[in-house]
N, C-alpha and C positions, 0 to 999 in steps of 0.2 A: 844730099843736094848741097851745093856750095852756097855761101852767103849771098852771092849775086843771084843765084837761082831762087833762093827764098825771097829776096827782096822783090824780084821781078814778078814771081808768082803771086805775091801778096799785094802788088801794086804800090809798094812803099819805097822802092828803090829805082835807080836809073837802069835803063836797059842797055846803056852803052858804057857802063863803068867797070867792065871786066878787068881793065888794066889797073883800076884804082883800088879794087877790093881783093884782098887775098883770101882764097878759100881756106876754111877752117873745118876741122872735124866736128861732128855734132856733139852736143853736151852729153854727158853720161846719162844712163837711164835713171839712176838714183836722183840726179839733179832734176831731170824732167818730171819724175814722179812727185818729188817734193814740191815743185812749183805748181803742179796741178792739184795737189792734195785738197785744198779747200773747196774746189769746184766739183769734187766727186761725190757720188751718192754715199751714204753711210757705210753700206756693205763694201763698196769699192774702196773706201777710205781705209778699212781694216786690211785689205790686201795691199794697198799702197804703203801703209805704215810698216807692214811686215817686210816689204822690200827695202824700205828706208833703213829699218833697224838691223836687218841681217840679209843682205842680198845674196851672200854665198849660200846660206841655208836654202833660200828660195830656189836658187839655181840647181841645188841638189835634190829638191823635193818634186814629187809627182804632183799633178794637178789635184788629185784626190787628197793628198796630204796637205797641200797648201789650203785648200778649201776647208779642211777640218781645222787646221791651225787658226784660221781666220773666222771660224764659226759662220761659214757661208756656203754657197753651192758652187759646183764646178761651172755652172752657167754664168754666175757672177764673175768668176775669175776670167772666163773667156771674154765677157763683156768689158771687163776692166782692161784686158789686153788690147782690145780694139779701140777703146777710148783713148789710150795713149799711143795709138798708131802702130800697134803690132798686129800681124795677121792672126796670131794665136799664141797659146801658152808655150809651145815649143820654141818659137822664135824668141820669146821673152827669156826663157831659160838659157838659151844659147848665148844671147847677148849679155845677160848677167854673168854667166860663167866666163865669157871672154873678157869682160871688163874687170872681173875679180882677178883673173890671171894677170892682166896688165897692171893692176894696182899692186899686186904682190911683187911683180917684177920691178916696180918703181919703189918698193919698200913702204907702201901705204897700206894700212889696214882698213878695210871697208867698215868694220865695226868701230874702229877708232874715230873715223870721220864722223860717224853718226852718234858718238857717245855724248851723253848729257853730263852735267855736273851733278854729282850725288851728294846728299847731306853729310856723308861720312868721308868724303874726299879730303885728303890733306891739303894744306895751302900750296904745297909744291905741285900737287896734281892739278889743282885749280888753275894755277899759273900756266902749266903746260897745256891744259885743255883750252884755255882762253886764247893763248898765243897760237895754238894749232888752228882753232876755229876761225880766228880773225884772218890768219894767213890764207886759209882755204877759201874764205869768202871772197877775197880779192882775186885769187887764182881762178876760182870757178866762175866768177863773174866775167873775167876777161875771156875765159875759154868759151863761154856760151853766148857772149854778146853778139848780136846780129850786126855785122859790120856794114851791110847794105843799108839797113835802117839808120844806123849811126851816121853814115855818109849823107843820107837824105836830110836828116835833122840838122847836121852841120851846115849844109847849104841853105836850108830854110832860115837858120839863125843868122847866117852871114847877110842874107838879103832882107832881114826883118826891119821894119820901121821902129818897132818897140817889142820888148820881150818881157813877159810876166812869168814869175816863178812862184808856185804855190807849194806850201808845205806846212804841216801842223805838228806840234810836239818835237820829237827828235828830228824829223824831216825838215823842220823849219830852219835848223842850223845848217843843213845841207843846202837848202834853198838860198840862204843868206850868203853862204860861201860861193855859190855859183854866180849870184848877182854881183858880188864883189869882183870876181874874176872877169865877168863880162864888162863891168864898168871900167876896169883897168885897161881894157883894149878898145875903149871908146864906143861901146855899144850901149844904147839906151835900154836900161833894164831895171826891173823892180822886183823885190822879193816880199811876198805878203804871207802872213800867218794868221791874221784875224779874219774870221768868216765874213763879216760885213765888208771889210776893206777889200778882200779878195773878190767878192762878187761885184762891188762897185767898180773896181779896176777892170775886171773881165768884161763888164758891160760896155766899156769904152773902147774895147779892141775892135779892129776891123780886119778885112782881108789884107794880107801882107804882114800882119803881126803874128807873133808866136807866143803860145802859152804852154808852160811846162809844169806838170803836176808831179810831185814826188810823194809817194806813199808806199811804204814797205808792204803793207797788207793789201793795198788796193781797195780798201773798204772804208777809208776815212771820208765821211759824208761831206765835210766842209770842203775838202780838196776836190772831191768828185763834182760837187755842185759848181765850184768855180770853173773847173775845166769844161763842164757842160755848157756853162754860160758863154765862155770864150768861143766854143765851137759854134754855138748859135749865132754869134756875132761875125762869124766868118774867119776867125783866126785859125792858123795851123796849130793843132793841139798835139802835145807829146806827153806820154805818161812814163814815169820811171818807177817800176814796181817789181816786187819779187814773184808776183803771181799773175801770169799773162791772161788767165781767164777770170780775173777778179772784176768787179763792177766798173772800176775806173777805166778799163780797156774799152768800154762801150763809147766813151766820149773822146777817145784818142785816135788821131789820124796815124800816129806812129807810136810804137811801143818799144821801150828799151828795158830789158829785164836784168835784175840782179840775181845773185845766187847765194844769199846769206841764210843762215838757219838760226832762228830764235828759239830758245829752249826755256824750260821752267824757270831757271834762275836768271835768264838773260833776255827777257822781253824788252824790246827797245834797245838791244845790245849794241855795243860798238861795232860788231861784225856787220850789222845791217847798214850802219852809217858808212863804214869803210867801203862796203860794196857800192853804195850810192855815190860816194865820193870818187870811186874808180870810174864810174860812168861819166860823172861830171868832168873829171880830168880829161877823159878821152874826148868829150865834146869840146872842151876848152882848147886843148892842144890842136885838135882838128880845125877849129875856127882860127886859131892863131896862124896855123900854116896857110890856110886859105886866104887870109888877109895879112900875109907876112909883113909887108912893108909898113902898113898902118899899125898893125899890132906891135911890131918891134918899136916903132917910134913912141906909141902910147905907153908901152911898158917902161921904156927908158925915161920918158918924161915924168911919169908918176913915181918911179923909183927915185929920181933925183929930188923931186918935191918932198917925198917922205924922208929921204936921207938928209936933206937940208934941215928939216924940222928936228930930226934926232940930233944932228950935230949942234944945232942951236941950243937945244935943251941940255945937252952935255956941257956945253960951255957955260951956260947960266948956272948949272949946278956946281960946276968947278969954282966959279967966282964966288958963289954963296958959301961954299966950304972954306975957301981961302979967307973970306971975310970973317 
């Protein structure tokens, strides 16, 4: 299904935007399984993890072998397939085999994508894995981002009276970055990371305002509570998360998903922030295009103001050095 079709079916996109949204291929099965992993039952999580760790081996395994490898039953494997929208195990195997072949053709190792940093890795290997993982996070996020939902959020932001952005921990830096970008093109926006301040601000929102919550896990209670309060007040709510079935989705009118992978040594890693910043940049550029004349004027005005400050500081420093 195209991005337009997804948006229309979910009630989150425009029905007349076929000319504005470009159809994209669906995200890979491994990406989908990884994003749904926390929402699965324990036995299904074992099947999902086996797919994430070695999709080629799963593609070559019978259902009996996979069930044995995952210490579960064939019925659980079938239930898992249906949970992730496959008709059965045969369709899952065929899809995994096809995607593995495409990855090999592109020179990408499925196991390499899923590799974790090991305690005995050399520093050279650590650098290679981090660079690979960060780059893949950006690419995968762009590949699976629902452009229909993105367009709807852009339009809501452009029409908003006020925009709240919520984030805690590493996500707070991303929220602050988005607020700064919005402010530079003349949109009234605030970034909050303190629980009490987030709730206070959310309680003052109304219909026509927009609240955006950023949470990699989608389980950060402070962020969830703030978004839920904003929704109760009538604001349009948006969640940016790596896991579409996480608790934060229950308070979101629109969901924008990232595709980063945090591992043992990289909890709160740069990859997750880069993925979130990719979504933020897409929203910002979409907004700037939609409000092109106003945005360009605001960007030039703020650039000149900051440039003048820098020039003045340089001259003062030069005179001080000469003195």
